[in-house]
C-alpha positions as CSV (number, residue, x, y, z in Angstrom):
1,M,6.7,9.5,-25.9
2,E,4.4,7.3,-24.3
3,L,5.1,6.1,-20.7
4,M,3.4,2.8,-20.2
5,K,1.8,0.1,-21.9
6,R,-2.2,-1.4,-21.7
7,L,-2.3,-5.3,-21.3
8,T,-4.4,-7.3,-21.7
9,M,-5.7,-9.6,-18.6
10,E,-4.4,-12.4,-20.3
11,E,-1.2,-11.0,-20.8
12,W,-1.2,-9.9,-17.5
13,E,-1.0,-13.2,-16.5
14,K,1.2,-14.8,-18.6
15,K,3.9,-12.4,-16.9
16,Y,2.5,-12.6,-13.6
17,I,1.2,-16.1,-12.6
18,V,2.6,-19.7,-12.8
19,E,0.9,-22.1,-10.9
20,P,-3.0,-21.9,-10.2
21,I,-3.0,-19.2,-6.7
22,K,-3.7,-21.0,-3.5
23,R,-6.1,-18.0,-1.4
24,M,-4.3,-16.8,1.5
25,D,-5.1,-17.2,4.9
26,Q,-4.8,-13.8,6.4
27,K,-3.8,-15.3,9.9
28,N,-0.5,-15.6,8.1
29,I,0.6,-11.7,7.6
30,G,3.4,-10.9,8.7
31,F,2.0,-8.5,11.1
32,N,-0.6,-11.5,12.2
33,R,1.9,-13.7,12.7
34,S,3.1,-11.8,15.6
35,R,0.3,-12.7,17.5
36,W,0.7,-16.3,17.5
37,D,3.6,-17.7,15.3
38,T,5.9,-19.1,17.5
39,T,8.7,-19.9,14.5
40,P,12.0,-18.7,16.0
41,I,13.6,-15.6,13.6
42,G,17.1,-15.1,15.3
43,E,17.6,-15.0,18.9
44,K,13.8,-14.9,19.6
45,S,10.2,-16.0,18.4
46,F,8.2,-13.8,15.7
47,K,5.7,-13.9,18.4
48,E,8.3,-12.3,21.1
49,F,9.9,-9.6,18.5
50,G,5.8,-9.4,18.1
51,H,5.5,-8.2,22.4
52,E,8.4,-5.7,21.7
53,F,6.8,-3.8,18.4
54,F,3.7,-4.4,19.0
55,G,3.9,-3.6,23.0
56,L,5.1,-0.6,25.5
57,V,8.0,1.3,23.7
58,M,9.8,4.5,25.3
59,P,10.3,7.3,23.3
60,R,14.5,7.5,23.2
61,E,16.7,10.4,23.5
62,K,18.4,10.2,20.3
63,A,17.1,11.8,16.7
64,G,14.3,10.6,15.2
65,Y,13.0,8.5,17.7
66,T,12.2,11.4,20.3
67,L,8.8,12.0,22.3
68,Q,7.7,14.8,19.4
69,D,9.2,12.5,16.5
70,R,6.9,9.4,18.1
71,A,3.8,11.9,18.3
72,L,4.3,12.8,14.9
73,G,3.8,9.3,14.1
74,D,1.2,8.0,16.4
75,V,-1.1,11.0,15.6
76,S,-0.6,10.5,12.2
77,W,-1.9,6.9,12.2
78,W,-5.4,8.4,14.7
79,L,-8.0,8.2,11.9
80,E,-7.1,4.2,10.9
81,L,-6.2,3.7,14.8
82,G,-9.7,4.8,16.4
83,F,-11.8,4.6,13.4
84,A,-10.9,2.2,10.9
85,E,-8.6,-0.5,12.3
86,G,-8.6,-2.1,8.9
87,N,-5.0,-3.1,10.2
88,A,-5.9,-4.9,12.8
89,M,-9.1,-6.9,12.0
90,G,-11.4,-4.3,9.3
91,Q,-15.3,-4.6,8.6
92,T,-15.6,-1.9,11.8
93,G,-15.8,1.8,11.3
94,L,-15.0,3.6,8.6
95,F,-14.5,0.0,7.0
96,A,-18.3,-1.2,8.1
97,W,-19.4,-3.6,5.7
98,D,-22.5,-2.2,5.8
99,S,-23.9,1.4,7.6
100,K,-26.6,3.5,8.1
101,L,-27.7,6.2,5.6
102,M,-26.6,9.1,7.2
103,G,-26.8,13.0,5.7
104,P,-28.4,16.5,6.4
105,S,-31.9,14.8,5.8
106,R,-32.9,11.3,5.6
107,L,-33.8,9.6,2.3
108,P,-36.2,7.4,1.7
109,E,-35.0,3.4,2.0
110,G,-35.3,1.5,-1.9
111,L,-33.9,4.6,-4.1
112,K,-31.4,3.3,-6.6
113,I,-30.0,5.4,-9.4
114,E,-31.0,4.3,-12.7
115,I,-27.6,3.3,-14.6
116,S,-28.0,3.8,-18.6
117,D,-24.0,4.6,-19.4
118,P,-21.0,2.6,-17.4
119,Q,-18.9,4.3,-18.7
120,K,-20.1,7.7,-17.3
121,L,-21.0,6.2,-13.9
122,T,-17.1,5.3,-13.9
123,R,-16.1,8.4,-14.3
124,D,-17.8,10.2,-11.8
125,I,-17.0,7.5,-9.5
126,K,-13.4,8.6,-10.4
127,N,-14.0,11.5,-9.6
128,V,-16.0,11.8,-6.1
129,A,-12.6,9.1,-4.6
130,T,-10.4,11.7,-5.8
131,Y,-12.4,14.1,-4.4
132,F,-12.4,12.7,-1.3
133,A,-8.8,12.5,-1.8
134,A,-7.9,9.5,-3.5
135,D,-4.4,10.6,-5.6
136,L,-5.1,7.2,-7.9
137,V,-8.3,5.5,-8.8
138,G,-8.5,2.2,-11.2
139,V,-11.2,-0.5,-11.2
140,C,-11.5,-4.0,-11.3
141,E,-13.1,-7.4,-11.6
142,F,-12.7,-8.7,-8.0
143,D,-10.5,-11.8,-8.9
144,R,-11.3,-13.9,-5.9
145,R,-8.2,-15.3,-5.5
146,W,-6.9,-11.7,-3.6
147,L,-9.8,-12.9,-1.3
148,Y,-8.2,-14.1,2.1
149,T,-9.4,-17.5,3.3
150,N,-10.5,-16.3,6.8
151,Y,-10.2,-13.1,9.0
152,Y,-8.0,-12.8,11.6
153,N,-8.7,-10.0,14.5
154,L,-5.2,-8.9,15.8
155,R,-6.5,-7.6,18.9
156,T,-9.0,-10.5,20.1
157,R,-7.5,-13.5,17.9
158,E,-10.9,-14.1,16.5
159,Y,-10.1,-15.4,13.6
160,G,-13.4,-17.1,11.2
161,P,-13.9,-17.9,7.0
162,L,-13.9,-15.4,4.8
163,E,-16.4,-14.4,1.6
164,I,-18.2,-12.2,0.1
165,P,-21.3,-12.8,-2.0
166,E,-21.6,-13.3,-5.0
167,E,-23.2,-10.4,-6.0
168,Y,-20.3,-8.1,-5.5
169,K,-18.8,-8.3,-9.0
170,Y,-16.3,-4.9,-9.3
171,A,-13.3,-3.7,-7.3
172,I,-12.4,0.3,-7.1
173,V,-8.6,0.8,-6.2
174,M,-7.0,4.3,-4.7
175,A,-3.1,4.4,-4.1
176,H,-2.5,7.0,-1.8
177,E,0.3,9.1,-1.8
178,M,3.2,9.3,1.7
179,D,5.1,12.5,2.2
180,Y,8.2,12.5,-0.2
181,E,10.2,14.3,2.7
182,L,9.4,12.4,5.1
183,E,10.7,9.4,3.6
184,K,14.1,10.6,3.3
185,Y,14.0,9.4,6.9
186,A,13.6,6.2,7.0
187,P,13.9,4.1,9.3
188,T,12.9,6.6,12.0
189,R,9.6,7.6,13.5
190,I,9.7,10.8,11.2
191,A,9.3,8.5,8.4
192,D,6.5,6.5,10.2
193,G,4.4,9.9,10.1
194,A,4.8,9.3,6.4
195,T,2.6,5.6,6.1
196,G,0.2,6.5,9.9
197,M,-1.0,9.4,6.9
198,G,-1.5,6.9,4.3
199,Y,-3.6,4.5,6.4
200,S,-5.4,7.2,7.4
201,K,-5.8,8.8,4.0
202,M,-7.3,4.6,2.9
203,A,-9.2,4.8,6.1
204,F,-11.2,8.3,5.4
205,T,-11.1,8.1,1.5
206,A,-12.3,4.6,0.9
207,G,-15.3,4.8,4.1
208,L,-16.8,8.0,2.1
209,L,-16.9,6.2,-1.3
210,A,-18.4,3.1,-0.1
211,Q,-21.1,5.5,1.9
212,F,-21.5,7.5,-1.7
213,I,-22.5,4.4,-3.2
214,R,-24.7,3.2,-1.3
215,E,-26.2,6.0,-1.6
216,L,-27.1,5.3,-4.6
217,G,-28.4,2.4,-3.6
218,Y,-26.1,-0.2,-4.6
219,K,-23.8,-2.5,-2.0
220,A,-20.2,-1.7,-0.9
221,I,-17.8,-3.2,1.8
222,P,-14.7,-0.9,1.9
223,N,-11.2,-2.5,3.1
224,G,-7.5,-1.5,3.7
225,N,-5.3,-4.4,4.1
226,D,-8.2,-6.8,5.9
227,T,-10.7,-8.8,3.3
228,T,-8.6,-8.8,0.4
229,M,-4.8,-8.5,-0.6
230,S,-3.9,-4.9,-2.4
231,I,-1.2,-5.4,-4.4
232,P,-2.7,-7.8,-7.4
233,M,-5.6,-5.9,-7.4
234,A,-4.2,-2.4,-7.7
235,M,-2.2,-3.7,-10.3
236,Q,-5.5,-6.1,-12.4
237,A,-6.7,-2.4,-12.0
238,G,-4.1,-0.4,-14.0
239,L,-2.4,1.7,-11.2
240,G,1.4,0.5,-11.3
241,E,3.5,-2.6,-11.6
242,L,5.3,-5.1,-9.1
243,S,8.7,-4.2,-7.4
244,R,11.3,-6.1,-6.3
245,S,10.7,-4.6,-2.5
246,G,6.7,-6.5,-3.5
247,L,5.4,-3.2,-3.0
248,L,3.4,-1.3,-6.1
249,I,4.9,0.7,-7.9
250,T,3.0,3.9,-9.7
251,K,4.1,6.1,-12.4
252,E,3.2,9.1,-10.3
253,Y,4.8,8.4,-6.9
254,G,6.8,5.0,-7.9
255,P,6.7,2.4,-3.9
256,R,4.8,5.9,-1.7
257,V,1.5,4.8,-2.1
258,R,-0.6,2.7,0.3
259,I,-3.7,0.8,-1.3
260,S,-7.3,0.7,-0.1
261,K,-10.3,-0.8,-2.1
262,V,-14.1,-0.9,-2.0
263,L,-15.8,-4.2,-3.2
264,T,-19.4,-3.3,-5.1
265,D,-22.4,-4.4,-7.2
266,L,-22.1,-1.2,-8.9
267,P,-22.0,-1.8,-12.4
268,L,-18.5,-0.7,-13.6
269,V,-16.4,-0.1,-17.2
270,V,-13.0,-1.8,-15.5
271,D,-9.4,-0.3,-16.5
272,Q,-6.3,-2.2,-18.2
273,P,-3.5,-3.6,-16.3
274,I,0.1,-1.5,-17.4
275,E,3.1,-1.8,-17.5
276,F,6.1,1.0,-18.1
277,G,9.4,-1.2,-17.8
278,V,9.3,-1.5,-13.5
279,T,10.2,-5.3,-13.8
280,E,13.2,-4.8,-16.4
281,F,14.7,-2.4,-14.0
282,C,14.0,-4.0,-11.1
283,S,15.9,-6.6,-12.1
284,K,19.1,-4.8,-13.1
285,C,19.2,-2.7,-10.3
286,G,18.5,-4.2,-6.5
287,L,19.4,-1.3,-4.5
288,C,16.5,-2.1,-1.9
289,A,17.9,-5.3,-1.4
290,E,21.7,-3.5,-1.3
291,H,19.8,-1.3,1.8
292,C,18.0,-3.4,3.2
293,P,18.3,-3.4,7.3
294,G,16.7,-6.7,7.4
295,Q,18.2,-8.6,4.5
296,A,14.2,-9.4,4.1
297,I,14.8,-8.7,0.1
298,I,16.5,-11.5,-2.3
299,H,18.9,-10.6,-4.8
300,G,18.9,-12.3,-8.5
301,E,15.8,-12.8,-10.7
302,R,11.8,-13.4,-9.9
303,T,10.6,-17.2,-9.1
304,I,7.3,-18.5,-7.3
305,E,9.2,-20.5,-4.9
306,P,8.1,-18.5,-1.0
307,H,9.9,-17.9,2.1
308,N,7.4,-18.8,4.2
309,V,4.0,-18.9,4.6
310,S,3.2,-14.9,4.5
311,N,4.0,-15.6,0.8
312,V,1.3,-16.4,-1.8
313,R,3.6,-19.7,-3.9
314,G,1.8,-19.8,-7.9
315,E,3.0,-15.9,-8.9
316,L,6.8,-15.1,-10.5
317,K,7.4,-12.2,-8.3
318,W,10.6,-11.4,-5.6
319,P,9.1,-13.0,-2.6
320,V,9.7,-10.5,0.7
321,D,10.8,-12.3,3.7
322,A,8.0,-11.7,6.5
323,E,9.9,-12.3,9.1
324,K,13.0,-10.8,8.2
325,C,11.7,-7.4,7.9
326,F,9.1,-7.6,11.0
327,R,12.6,-8.9,13.1
328,F,13.9,-5.5,12.0
329,W,10.6,-3.1,13.0
330,A,11.1,-4.7,16.2
331,I,14.3,-4.2,17.0
332,N,14.2,-0.7,15.0
333,G,11.6,0.5,17.4
334,A,10.0,1.7,14.3
335,P,8.4,1.1,11.2
336,C,11.3,0.7,8.3
337,C,10.8,2.1,4.6
338,V,14.7,2.3,3.6
339,C,13.0,0.3,0.6
340,I,10.9,3.2,-0.4
341,R,13.7,5.7,0.4
342,V,16.5,4.0,-2.1
343,C,13.9,2.8,-4.5
344,P,15.1,5.1,-8.0
345,F,11.2,5.8,-9.2
346,N,10.1,7.4,-5.9
347,K,10.4,10.7,-6.9
348,H,8.4,13.9,-7.3
349,M,7.1,13.9,-10.9
350,N,9.3,16.8,-12.3
351,W,10.1,17.5,-16.3
352,F,13.6,16.2,-16.1
353,H,12.1,13.0,-14.5
354,R,9.1,12.5,-16.4
355,I,11.4,12.2,-19.4
356,T,13.9,9.5,-17.3
357,L,11.0,7.5,-16.8
358,G,10.5,7.4,-20.5
359,F,14.1,6.5,-21.4
360,V,13.5,3.4,-18.3
361,D,10.6,2.2,-20.2
362,H,12.2,2.2,-23.9
363,A,15.4,2.0,-22.9
364,R,16.9,-1.6,-21.5
365,W,20.5,-0.8,-21.6
366,G,20.4,2.4,-20.2
367,D,19.0,0.6,-16.5
368,S,22.5,0.7,-14.8
369,F,23.2,3.7,-16.2
370,Y,19.6,5.5,-14.9
371,R,20.8,3.5,-11.2
372,K,24.6,5.0,-10.9
373,M,22.8,8.4,-12.0
374,D,20.5,8.2,-8.9
375,G,23.4,7.6,-7.1
376,M,25.4,10.3,-7.8
377,L,22.8,12.4,-8.2
378,G,22.2,12.1,-4.3
379,Y,18.6,10.9,-4.1
380,G,18.0,7.6,-1.4
381,K,20.1,9.1,0.8
382,Q,18.6,9.3,4.2
383,K,18.2,12.7,5.8
384,K,20.1,13.5,9.3
385,A,17.5,13.4,11.6
386,E,18.3,16.0,14.1
387,D,17.8,18.7,11.8
388,F,13.9,17.9,10.6
389,W,11.9,20.0,13.2
390,D,14.5,23.1,11.6
391,T,13.5,22.6,8.6
392,W,10.5,20.5,7.8
393,R,7.8,23.1,5.7
394,P,4.9,20.7,4.4
395,R,3.3,21.4,1.7
396,Q,0.4,23.7,1.2
397,A,1.2,24.2,5.1
398,L,0.6,28.1,6.3
399,R,3.8,29.5,6.4
400,I,3.5,30.9,10.5
401,T,7.2,33.3,10.9
402,Q,7.2,34.7,15.2
403,K,8.3,38.0,15.6
């Protein structure tokens, strides 16, 4: 049973784009608004909640929020925060737009690979990205509707116009799996370990792939959440579909991915967008909206109406209210991810789940039944944080037996 349909770009546009897209200002991303926006969201302003979330947060004597739990989450972010900072500003470290060629020995200046077969080169680039730890890789034309109008430095508040030279015509889009077991503990600091590792892998993979392309004699701009919007580019590159929670749904990992990109002038062969029943299933499911602690995910059908400046107008989707979402993060003292935990697509892809995914794609009448069975079988239920350190066994870890 075929698990997906490939769309032309015209079909994709018809499904998701209703009005001309106005490019978004990076300053209006929810996390960035927490540094400057005094808009009231509940009992405090966006900026006041930002001080709470990004400020000094003490560990608690509560399972899932202890010092050991906090350390797991914090250190998982270290590669991103210490060597890339794609969330705070971008254009630095592993996300630098240019850098010197670095290898065991120096290459002469001006070398450039000869390209006679773009299809083969695209295959090789995807293989290299996978070797550098990408879990999914796709290629699309660089659609400049998803380029932010301005950059915003979360640390320094530096702000200015953002443009990419016209020679950058392609985007290599990569998805990075987040740990299935840790996500079951959302919204605690334990689940934040899965998020942090996702962002650290983004920086590692995109930075290395960009450097590989530069050594071939071409240009490359790696980026995470900075510079360009991730989800529409991932959709155009054939990695997945848009969900009610606003997250990308992939066949392989559901919403449990983070996304990085490399913009390049390297001539590549693009992939096609895909669909496998996500939009139709999300229309009937609604588990993420029901369980969202901040009530930031809407019920009902898709719309083009934004909640606030953190939404792009013109896309037909379920817009997420960044203000309500971030307010809960600040109150919780940790990123949330409950929408990921409860999503029926969030599973390891064994034979049973692959068959179910096939039915989701082909049997619309069963959507309500699949959702009901998901709950009856216990998927999406939060695991007890009290038991985490005694029961956690990471995949591919060395087993150490104490005598």
